[in-house]
KEFIMI-884539 format. One record per residue: residue in one letter; x, y, z of N, C-alpha, C in turn. Coordinates in pm, whole numbers, plus 50000, padded with zeros to 5 digits. Layout:
AXYZXYZXYZ...
***
This chain:
X498924873751258497664880851248496904875951125X495594874451139494764869451030494554880350925X494584876550795494294886350690492824885150652X492504882650526491114881350484491044871450369X489864867750331489684857350229490074862650092X490724854250014491154858249881489984857849784X489864867849696488804867549594489134857449485X488124853849410488344845249294489064853049186X490044846549122490794852949014490714843748892X489824846648798489644837848682490914837148597X491094825848531492164824648433491774831348303X492764836548232492534843448106493374837047996X492924837947871493734832747760494984841247741X496054834747703497284842047679497994845647809X498974854447798499794858447912499934873447914X499924879248033500104893648047501504898048011X501654910947992502924916947953503784919948075X505094920948058505954925248169505504938848222X505554940448352505014952448417506084963148433X505724975248389506584986948408505934996048511X506725000948607506215009448713507135021348736X506555032348780507355044048814508095041348945X509415043348941510265041449057510615055149112X510155058049234510415071049294511915073849303X512695063749335514145065549349514785069749218X514405063349109514975066548977514255078048909X513065081548958512215091948897511935088648751X511615075948726511345071348590510505058748595X509775056448485509055043848470510065033348424X510165022648501511145012248472510474998648471X511054989448397510564975848390510814968748523X509794962348579510024953448692510564940348636X511454934248710512074921848659512174911548771X511024907648826511064897548931511434883848876X511864875148965512074861248925510744854048922X510774840948930509504833548930508554838149041X509144842449154508334847649265508614862549280X507594870649257507714885149275507474888349422X508344896649479508284899549623507904914249644X506834916349720506304929849741505944931949887X506384943449940506014947550076505294960950067X504084961650124503304973950126502994977450270X503274989750308503074994050446501584994950477X501204989250591499804988350628499334999950713X498144998450768497495009150842498005009950986X497825021751045497855023351189496395023651232X495905013451300494455011551315493825019551430X493845032851414493165040851515491905047551460X491535044251335490285048851277489985039851158X488805041751099488345032950991489085035950860X488975026450767489605027550635488945038650555X489715048750513489145059150429489555056950283X488995065050194489205062650051490655064950008X491395072950084492825074150055493545061150080X493235054550192493785041050216493395031650102X492095031750070491595022449969492325024449836X492575037049799493275039749673494655033349672X495355034249784496695028349793496645013149780X495775006749855495784992049855495204986349726X494284993449663493804989149530494924990549428X495735001049438496855002849344497804990949350X498164986649470499114975549479498454962049454X497144961549469496394949949424496514948349273X496524959449201496714959049055498104953849019X499114958049096500474952649074500454937549090X499844932849196499734918549224499074911449105X497944916849058497184910548950497974910748819X498684921548792499464922148668500584911848669X501234910248784502284900048794501704886048778X500574883348842499944870348825499634867648678X499094877748611498714876148470499944873848383X501084879048426502334877148350503034864048386X502424855948474502964842748503503804841548628X503844852048711504644851448834503794846648951X504434839649041503884838049175504194850949251X503334854949342503554867549415503604864749564X504674869249626504814868649772504644882849824X503494885249883503094898649927503014898850079X503644908750140503634910450284503144924450318X502304925250420501804938150469501824937950621X502064949350680502084950350826500854957650878X500674957251007499714965651079500494972351191X500504985451195501214992651302500284993451422X500174982251493499174981151599499674986051734X500824992851735501255000751850502015012751796X501525024651829502155036951783501535048651859X502225059851859501735071551934500335075851893X500005076751763498635081051729497545072051785X497825059151793496845049851849496675052451999X497775054752069497695057552212496985070752238X497255080552152496595093652167495095092452145X494685084552045493265082752019492585075552136X493265065752194492695058552308492495067952427X493475076652452493355086152561492235096052535X492135100652411491105110252373489695104552393X489515091752359488195085452367487935078252498X488965076952579488795069452702488595054652678X489215049252571489105035052537490445028152553X490395015152559491605007152561492225007052421X493515009952411494155010952280494104997752204X494174986552275494134973552208492764970852148X491714975052218490364973052165490164981352038X490674993652038490575001951917491314995251802X492524990651828493334984551722492654972151666X492134963651753491474951351707490224954551627X489434964151673488194967651604488474973451466X489404982851458489664989351330490404980251233X491244971251284491894961551196490864952051137X489894947851218488824939051168488004946151061X487724959051081486974966550981487774968350853X489084970350866489954971350748489904958450667X489984947050735489904934150664488584932850590X487504936950653486194936250589486134945350466X486674957350478486694966650364487524961050249X488694955550279489544950050174488864938250105X488194929950181487494918650122486384923450029X485624933350072484534938549988485074945049861X486254951049869486864957549752487624947649663X487584934749697488214924349615489734925649612X490314930749718491764931849727492344918349768X493334913749693493984900949724494764902649854X494594893549951495284895150080496764892050070X497564897550160498974893950166499144879650215X500254873750178500554860350229500814860950379X501574871050422501774873550565501244887350599X500404887850699499804900250749500254901250893X501204910150922501964909351046501794921951129X501384920351253501284931651345502644935451400X502804948451424504074953151481504354946551616X503304944151694503514938251825504104924251814X503574916151723504094902551711505514902351655X505944913551593507294914351538508304920051637X507884923751758508794930451851510044922251883X509944909151911511184901651937512164902251819X511634901451697512504902351580513104916251565X512294926651591512814940351584514004941751679X513864936651800514954937751897516224931251844X516084919651781517264912851725517924921251615X517094927351529517644935551422518334948051477X517784953851581518434965551642519764961451704X519814949851767521084944851820522104943151708X521654938051593522564936751478523074950451433X522194960451431522634973951395523634979351496X523414976451624524374980551727525744974351700X525744961451665527004954551639527744960551520X526994966451428527604972751311527994987351338X527764991951460528185005351499527295016551448X526055013251407525185023551348524055027851441X524085023251566523055026951664523735032851786X523155043351841523695049651962522535053552054X522865056252179521855059252279521725074152303X520495078552321520175091952371519305089652493X519865092852610519255088452735519135073152727X517935067652737517805053052727517145048752596X516975057952504516425054752372517575052052275X517265044452169518285040952071517945046951936X518985052851872518825059451742519735053151638X519215053051515519985048351399520645060251331X521945059051305522675069451232522415067651083X521555076151027521135074150888522305074950791X523335082650826524465083950734525435072150744X525095062150827525845049550820525615042650687X524545046450620524255041250486524665051750384X525665049050300526085059050201525005062550099X523955054250088522885056949993521725064750055X521855068750181520765076150244520425088550162X519125090350137518665101550056518325097949914X518605085449875518425081749734517025076649701X516165074849802514795070149775513905081649736X513795091649823512895102949798513545114249720X514895114149710515635124149634515345138449682X515405140349813515155153449872516455159449924X516505172749929517645179449990517575177750142X518665180450210518655179150356517645188650418X517535200650365516555210150417515135205150401X514845199350286513505193750264513255182050358X514275173650378514115162350468513875166950611X514605176950656514435181950792513025187350814X512505194650717511165200350731510115189250738X510225179250649509255168450649509395159450771X510625157650817510855149050934510125154751056X510175167751072509475174151184507965172851171X507465173151046506015172251023505495158051038X506325148051011505855134350999506405125151107X506365130051230506645121451344508095120851387X508975128351322510385128251361510685138151472X511915137751521512325146551632513695152751601X513775160951495515085166151455515765174751561X514995180451651515575189751749515895183351884X515795170251895516065164052025517535165552063X517815170952180519205172052225519855158252239X521125157652206521875145152221522005136952095X521175140051994521295132751868522545137151792X523165127751724524365130951647524045138751520X522885135851463522425143251345520915144751357X520375156351317518935158451333518065148051264X518565141651156517765132051081517865117851134X518735115351229518815101951286517455098051344X517095085351329515725081251364515705070851476X514635071351552514445062451666514235048051620X514985038751679514745024551652514235017151777X514475022851894513955016552016513685027252120X512465027252172512065036852274511985029952409X512715035052504512665029452638511265031052696X510865021852782509525022152839509225035352907X508025040452883507555052952944506465049653045X506345057653151505245055353246503895056253176X503005046953211501625046953162501535044353011X502585038952950502535035052808502905020352797X502345013252698502694999052682504154997252644X504744986752695506124983352664506294968252681X507354962952621507584948452620509004945452665X509174934152730510494929752774511184922352661X512364926952623513144920952515514614920852554X515434916052464516884916352486517424930552494X516654940152441517064954152449516594960852577X515784953852655515204959752773513704961552756X513124969652843511684971852848511354984052763X510644982052651510334993252563509534988752443X509584996852337508894993352213509654999252093X509394993851974510184997951857509825011851805X510765017551731510465028951647509695024351524X509195034051448508295031151336508995023951222X510085029351171510675024351046511235010251061X511875007651175512514994651193511494983351199X510244986251237509214975851239509024969951099X508844978751001508624973850864509854966950809X511034972150843512274965950797512364951650849X512114949850978512214936451036511214926850972X509994931350954508964922650896509314919050752X509744929050675510084926550535511274917050523X512334919450599513504910750590513194896650638X512394895450743512074882150796511284873750696X510394880050622509484872350537509864872550389X510564882950344510884884150202512374883650173X513194886550272514634886850250515074900050191X516364901550162516894914150109516564916049962X516664928549917516534932249777515214927249718X514114932349771512794928649723512474935849593X511364932149531511024938149401510324951549416X509344952549505508604965049523508404967849670X508744980149709508344985749838507294996249807X506104994849866505015003549828504305010249943X503555020649908502745027850004502285040949943X501665049350024501275062549978502495071449959X502325082049881503455090849851503995097949975X503185098950079503655105250202504595096250281X504785083850235505715074750302507105074650240X507265081050124508585080950060509635086550156X509275097250224510105102550331509215106350448X509565102450569510825095750607510775080450605X509585074550596509455060350628510265051450535X510085052850405510795044050313512275047750301X512575060550310513975064850304514775058850419X514255060250540514985055650658514955040550670X513815034550633513755020050635514735013750537X514875019750419515825014650321517245014850376X517615025850441518965026850496519195016650607X518205014850694518345004750799518524990850738X517734987550637517824974450574519164972650504X519644982950438520884982050363522094980650455X522054987150571523124985250668523054971250728X521854966450755521704953150813522204942250719X521864943150592522164932350498523464934250421X523914946750411525084949650327524774949050179X523474948450143523074947650004522174959549970X522344964549848521554976149805521244975049656X520104980749614519104987349697518214977149767X517594981449877516674972749947515524968549856X514994977949779513904974949685514324978949545X513984970549448514274973949309513404985549260X512194986549313511274997449282510685002749413X510705015949428509935022549534508735028949465X507555023749496506345027449422505375034249519X504855045749477504025053649567502735058349501X501645056349573500325060649527500085075149566X499305082249483499005096149509498045097849626X497835110449663496975113749776495555117049728X494585112949804493185115849774492715126949869X492125137349814491685148549896490155149049903X489685156549998488255159150014488135172250090X487185180450049486985193550111488245202150101X488975200349991490125208849964491415204850029X491435193650102492665189250169492835174250155X494085169650163494365155450163493585148850277X492955137350246492265130050352493275126650462X492915130550584493835128950694493065126350822X493515116450897492865113751025493035125451121X494195132051116494415143351206493505155051172X493235157051043492345167951002490885164151015X490595151151001489225146451017488365147450893X488965150850777488185151950652488235138650579X487465129150627487565115450580486255110550518X486395102750412485285095350355485605080650375X484805073750456485125060150495484515049850400X485285039550370484795028750285483575022250348X483655019050476482545012150542481295020750546X481455033650564480295042650568479585042750433X480355043450325479755043350192479075030050164X479685019150207479075006050187477755005050263X477755009950386476545009050467475445018450418X475825028450340474835037250276474225030850153X474715019050115474155011850003474945012549875X476105019049878476925019749756477625006449733X477585001649611478214989049574479734990549587X480384980949652481834981649668482544981649534X481934975549431482564975749299482484989649236X481464997249268481415011149223482505019349293X482745016549422483825023349492485165020249426X485345007449391486625003749327486755010549191X485685010949113485755017648983486015032549000X485485038649105485765052749128487255055049152X487895045549219489345046549241490115044149111X489695034049034490405030548911490285041248803X489325050248817489155060848718490295070948723X491145070248825492295079348840493575071248835X494595076648768495875069748767496435069148909X496985057848946497355055549085498335065849139X499175071649053500185081249100499655095449113X498475097949061497975111749062497345115149196X497415128049231496655133249343495305137849289X494215134349358492915137749306491915139549421X490755144749388489745147849489488565138249478X488145132949592486945124649598485715133549586X484785129649499483555137449482482365128149470X481195133349504479965125649486479725122849338X480065132449252479855130449109480755119449055X481975118449109482855107549066482285093949103X481695092949221481085080349262479855077349177X479065087649145477895085549060478315080548922X479395086348868479885081848738480375067448743X481015063648854481485049848868480305040248879X479235044448946478045036148956477405034148819X477355044648740476845043448603477705034048520X479015035048536479915026248461479695011748501X479515009148630479284995548676477994989948615X476944998048609475694993548548475874990648399X476654999048331476944996848188477664983548169X478704981148248479474968848233478634956548264X477844957348369477034945748406475964942748300X475414953248241474434950948135475084944548014X476284949247978476974943847860477464929547885X477744926348011478304913248043477294901948032X476024905148013475004894548006474284894147870X474794901847773474194900647640474554886947581X473774882347485474024869047429475204869247331X475304880047253476394881047155476944895247157X478234896447126478884909547132480114909247042X480714920747019481994920746946483044912847023X483994907246952485074899847017485724908447126X486014902147241486664909647349488174907747346X488684898747264490124896147266490964908347232X490594916547132491384928747108491344938347227X490224938747296490114947447415491004942147526X491014929047544491884923047645493334926847619X493764926547492495144930447461495394944947500X494434953647468494624967847501494644969947652X493754963247724493744964547871495074960047928X495594948747880496894944147928498004954247896X497954960047777498964970047740498904982147833X497694986947861497564998647947498034995648090X497674984048141498074980748278499574978348288X500164972548186501614969948191502414982948183X501804993648134502475006548122502155015148244X502685011148359502535018748483501075019848526X500325008948505498945007848556498055019248507X497945020848377497135031648320495655027548322X495065027648440493695022848454492645031548384X492775044948380491735052548308491575048148163X492705045548096492655041047957492055026947947X492385018348044491815004848044490305005348061X489815013848150488365015048169487695020348043X488325030047977487745035447853487615024747746X488615016047737488575005447636487404996047660X487154992847788486024983947819484704991347800X484665004247833483445012147809483035011547662X484005013547573483705013847430483155000247385X483764989547434483264976147399481854974347453X481604978447577480294976447639479194983847564X479474996047523478475003747449478194997347314X479244992047252479054985147125478234972347144X478534965147253477784952847281476314955747303X476004966447374474614969747403473894975447282X474654979747183474024984847060473584973546968X473974961247004473594949646922474654945446824X475824951846828476894948346736477554935246781X478134927946684478944916246715478164903346720X478884892246695478264879046692479004868946778X479884873846867480704864646947479964861347076X479564848847093478824844747212479724842747334X481044841847311481964839847424482494853047480X482264864047407482864876847446482374881847582X481074881147614480644886347744481314879147862X481454866047852482104858747961483564862747974X484264864647862485664868847866485774882747926X484834891447891484844904847949484694904148101X483764895948150483574894548295484834889448362X485454879148301486664873448360487804883448360X487954891148253489044900848245488854912048347X487624916948361487354927448459487694922648600X487364910048628487604904648761489074901448784X489714895248686491104890848704492084902448704X491914911948611492914922448594492604934948674X491314938348687490934950748753490294948548890X489974936248922489364933349051487934937849061X487254939248947485864943748945484984931548920X484254927549020483384915849009482034920248951X481674914448838480424917948773479354907348799
***
């Protein structure tokens, strides 16, 4: 599947600091320690509607991880999926009387356009669940051979307790997991399952639903095993970061980690499980099912600068839950005007001390609000006429673009 064009990333003097990130599994901020190539997998969209600001917040957050690693001298191997076959997509197609494939293709194309406008660096591999189906079938067969898959009617389930580390990603009690599993697409009460938390890895073909012929028969994959197959195929075991929104910690990342660990015999699947906070609007988390959405494309078509949208996201720490507001966007627009005005003055205070502070803030679990404040202070000083450094405005522009993804 095609991704999108990569933005320009200017070179900067010096080298970035080692990146520390909050690891959900450890419940602590820990140093990332990738090798020369940092490996990151971020769960992609289910394309049954347009990209909303909650999506944008997540992908901008992991774009910052990518940029921080690049600045620290690492090559980055980034993989993202598209869940281009899933129950919500089929339900939306039925509701609208449209072909599910046409919806998926249209919304995936719009997502690519939104990501490009937001200056998000594309993944090296951008993989649809459908194109991964043959590989998923092979991985499920491997799980069968290891004795961790069983049949319920003609569907196949993974025994989550085949992995002794199950439960170590989200750190939830069994009661908490059962409640969330029922809310987030699971089927804890299905008769015939060995344990309520066991998860579907292969669904036998249903009448009037799409299915594919594989070595497992005619059907389609479960949700978690799709990402596992794509990640293992392209990144291998024991990756550096598994990322997504905080609502994916359980069940998606928890169950995917166990499937991967049983498949490879190596643990943990990811050195860091990193999760972005939820963005709310009208008093509730932005949700396609609830319909309280603010779309990136809609705001762009209303004339809002995509860089103002990105600054509105960066004004909040990536792990925090926060509310989208018109006033927040207005403030981001004002900040963008301030930065652009300061970036074209002839002389200004040296930007090198600010660059050091921005790098320090970003290396400390992506503290973007503090990084923005540091640049604000420099910009106001530059516009006041202070400073004699003729190279500072250009360095400021390059730093904003390279580290924060804000094109001035």
